[in-house]
C-alpha positions in Angstrom: -20.8 3.9 1.3 -21.4 2.1 4.6 -21.6 -1.7 4.1 -22.6 -4.3 6.7 -20.8 -7.3 5.1 -17.8 -8.1 2.9 -16.4 -11.3 1.4 -13.2 -12.6 2.8 -10.7 -15.0 1.1 -8.4 -16.9 3.4 -5.3 -18.5 1.9 -3.0 -20.7 3.9 0.4 -21.1 2.3 4.1 -21.5 3.1 5.6 -18.5 4.8 8.3 -18.2 2.1 5.8 -17.3 -0.6 3.7 -14.9 1.4 5.2 -11.7 -0.2 5.0 -13.2 -3.7 1.3 -14.1 -3.2 0.4 -10.8 -1.6 1.9 -9.0 -4.6 -0.2 -11.3 -6.9 -3.4 -10.4 -4.9 -2.7 -6.7 -5.2 -2.1 -7.1 -9.0 -5.6 -8.7 -9.1 -7.2 -5.6 -7.7 -7.2 -6.3 -4.0 -6.8 -3.0 -2.0 -4.7 -4.8 0.7 -4.1 -8.0 2.6 -3.8 -9.1 6.2 -1.1 -11.6 7.3 -1.6 -13.9 10.2 1.3 -16.2 11.1 0.2 -19.6 12.3 1.4 -21.4 15.4 3.6 -23.9 13.6 5.7 -21.0 12.2 6.2 -22.2 8.7 2.7 -21.2 7.4 0.8 -18.0 7.1 -2.8 -17.2 6.5 -3.4 -14.4 4.1 -6.8 -12.6 4.1 -8.1 -10.4 1.3 -11.4 -8.6 1.2 -14.0 -7.9 -1.6 -17.4 -6.3 -1.8 -19.2 -9.4 -3.1 -19.0 -13.2 -3.0 -18.7 -13.6 -6.8 -15.6 -11.4 -7.0 -14.1 -13.3 -4.1 -14.8 -16.7 -5.7 -13.3 -15.5 -9.0 -10.1 -14.4 -7.2 -9.9 -17.7 -5.3 -10.0 -19.6 -8.6 -7.1 -17.4 -10.0 -5.1 -17.9 -6.8 -5.5 -21.7 -7.1 -4.2 -21.6 -10.7 -1.3 -19.3 -9.6 -0.3 -21.6 -6.8 -0.3 -24.6 -9.2 1.9 -22.7 -11.6 4.4 -22.1 -8.7 4.3 -25.8 -7.8 5.2 -26.7 -11.4 8.4 -24.6 -10.9 9.2 -26.7 -7.8 8.3 -24.0 -5.4 7.0 -25.2 -2.0 3.6 -23.5 -1.6 2.7 -25.3 1.6 -0.8 -26.5 2.5 -2.6 -24.6 -0.4 -5.9 -24.1 1.5 -8.3 -21.5 0.2 -11.6 -20.5 1.8 -14.2 -17.9 0.9 -16.8 -16.6 3.4 -18.9 -13.6 4.2 -17.7 -11.5 7.2 -19.7 -8.9 9.1 -18.2 -5.4 9.2 -18.3 -5.3 13.0 -16.4 -8.6 13.2 -13.6 -7.1 11.0 -13.4 -4.0 13.2 -13.1 -6.2 16.3 -10.2 -8.0 14.7 -8.2 -4.9 13.7 -8.8 -3.2 17.1 -7.2 -6.2 18.8 -4.3 -6.5 16.4 -3.1 -3.0 15.6 -0.5 -1.5 18.0 1.6 1.7 17.8 4.8 1.4 15.8 7.7 3.8 15.1 9.0 4.4 11.6 12.0 6.4 10.6 13.3 9.2 12.8 10.2 10.7 14.3 7.1 9.0 12.8 4.7 7.0 15.0 1.7 5.2 13.5 -1.0 4.3 16.0 -4.8 3.5 16.0 -7.1 6.4 16.9 -8.4 4.7 20.1 -4.8 4.7 21.6 -4.9 7.8 23.7 -1.2 7.8 24.9 0.6 11.1 24.3 3.8 11.0 22.3 5.8 14.2 22.6 8.2 15.2 19.9 6.8 12.7 17.4 4.8 13.0 14.2 1.8 10.9 15.1 -0.4 9.4 12.4 -3.7 7.9 13.5 -4.7 5.1 11.2 -7.7 2.8 11.4 -7.0 0.7 8.4 -10.2 -1.4 8.2 -9.9 -3.2 4.8 -7.4 -0.9 3.0 -3.7 -1.4 2.5 -1.5 0.8 4.7 -1.3 0.1 8.4 2.4 1.1 8.4 3.5 -2.4 9.0 4.3 -3.5 5.5 7.8 -3.1 4.3 6.9 -1.1 1.2 4.8 1.4 3.3 7.7 1.9 5.7 10.2 2.4 2.8 8.0 5.1 1.3 7.5 6.8 4.6 11.2 7.0 5.3 11.8 8.5 1.9 9.0 11.1 2.3 10.5 12.0 5.7 13.9 12.4 4.1 12.9 14.3 1.0 9.9 16.5 1.7 10.3 20.3 2.1 7.9 22.8 3.7 5.1 23.8 1.2 5.9 21.0 -1.2 3.0 19.7 -3.4 2.7 15.9 -3.3 1.0 13.3 -5.5 0.1 9.9 -3.9 -0.8 7.2 -6.4 -2.6 4.3 -4.8 -3.2 5.9 -1.5 -4.8 2.9 0.3 -5.5 3.9 3.9 -4.1 7.4 3.1 -1.1 6.9 5.4 1.5 8.4 3.0 -0.7 11.4 2.1 -1.4 12.1 5.8 2.4 11.9 6.6 3.2 14.3 3.8 0.6 16.8 5.1 1.9 16.5 8.7 5.5 17.1 7.4 4.5 20.4 5.9 3.1 19.8 2.4 0.9 22.6 1.2 -1.2 20.3 -1.0 -1.5 16.5 -1.4 -3.5 14.8 -4.1 -4.3 11.2 -3.1 -5.6 8.8 -5.7 -7.0 5.2 -5.5 -9.2 3.1 -7.7 -10.4 0.9 -4.8 -13.7 1.9 -3.2 -12.8 0.4 0.2 -9.6 2.3 0.2 -11.2 5.6 -0.6 -13.7 5.1 2.3 -11.0 4.2 4.7 -8.6 7.0 3.5 -11.3 9.6 3.9 -12.0 8.6 7.5 -8.3 8.6 8.3 -7.6 11.9 6.7 -10.4 13.5 8.8 -9.1 11.8 12.0 -5.7 13.4 11.4 -7.1 16.9 10.8 -5.5 17.2 7.3 -8.6 17.3 5.1 -7.8 20.9 4.2 -4.5 19.8 2.7 -5.3 16.4 1.2 -7.6 16.1 -1.7 -8.9 12.5 -2.2 -10.0 11.3 -5.7 -11.3 8.0 -7.0 -9.2 6.9 -9.9 -5.6 6.9 -11.0 -3.2 9.2 -12.9 -4.9 10.5 -16.1 -5.3 13.6 -18.3 -7.0 15.4 -15.4 -4.0 15.0 -13.1 -1.9 18.2 -13.1 1.4 17.9 -15.1 4.7 19.3 -14.1 3.1 20.3 -10.8 4.3 18.2 -7.9 7.6 18.4 -6.0 7.3 14.7 -4.9 5.4 11.8 -6.4 5.0 8.5 -4.5 3.5 5.4 -6.1 3.5 2.4 -3.8 2.0 -0.1 -6.2 3.6 -3.2 -7.8 5.8 -3.8 -10.8 3.3 -4.3 -13.5 1.1 -1.4 -12.4 4.2 0.9 -12.3 5.1 -0.2 -15.8 1.6 0.5 -17.0 1.3 4.0 -15.4 4.9 5.2 -15.5 4.6 7.4 -18.6 1.7 9.2 -17.0 3.4 9.4 -13.6 6.5 10.8 -15.2 4.6 13.8 -16.5 3.3 14.9 -13.1 6.5 16.1 -11.2 8.2 19.5 -11.7 11.4 19.6 -13.7 13.4 19.0 -10.5 10.7 16.8 -8.9 11.4 13.3 -7.5 9.4 10.1 -7.8 9.3 7.4 -5.2 8.4 3.9 -6.5 7.7 0.9 -4.3 5.9 -2.4 -4.2 8.8 -3.9 -6.1 10.4 -7.3 -5.1 14.2 -7.8 -4.9 13.8 -10.4 -7.6 12.5 -7.6 -9.9 15.4 -5.2 -9.3 17.2 -5.7 -12.6 14.0 -5.6 -14.7 12.8 -2.4 -13.0 16.2 -0.8 -13.3 16.4 -1.6 -17.0 12.9 -0.3 -17.5 13.7 3.1 -15.8 16.9 3.5 -17.8 14.9 2.9 -21.0 12.5 5.6 -19.9 15.5 7.9 -19.4 14.9 8.2 -15.6 17.8 8.6 -13.3 17.9 6.2 -10.3 19.1 8.2 -7.3 19.0 5.3 -4.9 17.4 2.0 -4.1 16.6 1.1 -0.5 15.5 -2.3 0.7 13.6 -3.9 3.6 13.5 -7.7 3.5 12.3 -8.8 0.1 11.0 -5.4 -0.9 12.6 -2.4 -2.7 12.0 1.3 -3.0 13.4 3.2 -6.0 14.0 7.0 -5.8 14.2 8.5 -9.3 14.2 11.7 -11.3 
C-alpha cells in the first residue's frame, strides 16, 4: 500500500538511555527507529513512525510514563522532550537518501543503498533502502545476526527469519546460498519495505515474505537456521513456537537482547532445555546462538 503521509514521534533524551528506549519502542509495536545524535553530544533524538496520528499520540503518552518510571529509579533521562507530527513520504525519503552510506559487516558483507552505483568486487553486496522499517545494517543487533548467518549458513540451507524488518537478514541468507527463506513480520510498513528490498536484490525467487509471525502454519522441523532479531519479551512469548521450526540439528539465532538481560535470558533458555552454543556482544546488545 502506497501512503503519502506518516506520523512521526520525536523523543529527545539522554544518550545513555537511547538503547533502552528504542527497545521499549519496538516492544510497543514500532517496526524500527532512527537515531540522530545532537550537536551537544550528550543527547539523542529518536524518531519512530506510525500510520496514523492517534497511534502516535498513544505511544507518546506511553513513552512519557516510561520515562517518568525511569526517573523514579534515579536514571537521568535528559531533556524528556516528545513531539508528534505528520511527515510526508517524500520528506522521509529525502532524509534517508542523505543519511545512509555503505558499510562493511563481517568478512565480506557490504550493505549499501540502491542509488550507490560503486562496484564492490569480491563482496556480498546487499542493497537496502530502509524507508521506515528496522534494518539498515547499522544497529548492533542486525550486525550481530548478520555475522552469525555468515558464519553458520551452508549452501542449500532453509532459513526462517522472524521479524524481518527491512528484509536485510533474509536477503543476506539468500545471497549466501540458501535454497529457501521464509521471512515473517507483523508490521505493514516493514512488509512493504522488505518486499521492495527483496526485489532490488534479485532474491524474490528464494525469499517468501508473509505478514504475521510464527504460528501453526509455519513449517515445523523444517529449517536449518532460524533467526529472530526481536526483543526479550517477544522472544519469551514466541520461543515455544520458534523452537518447533528448526530441524533436529538446526540452530536458532536470537538477538535484540540487552546485556542487562543476559542472566534472565540464559536462565529462560536453560529452563526450555535449549543449549547455548555462544553469546556474542556489540556494545550493550547480545546475540544468543542456541540449539
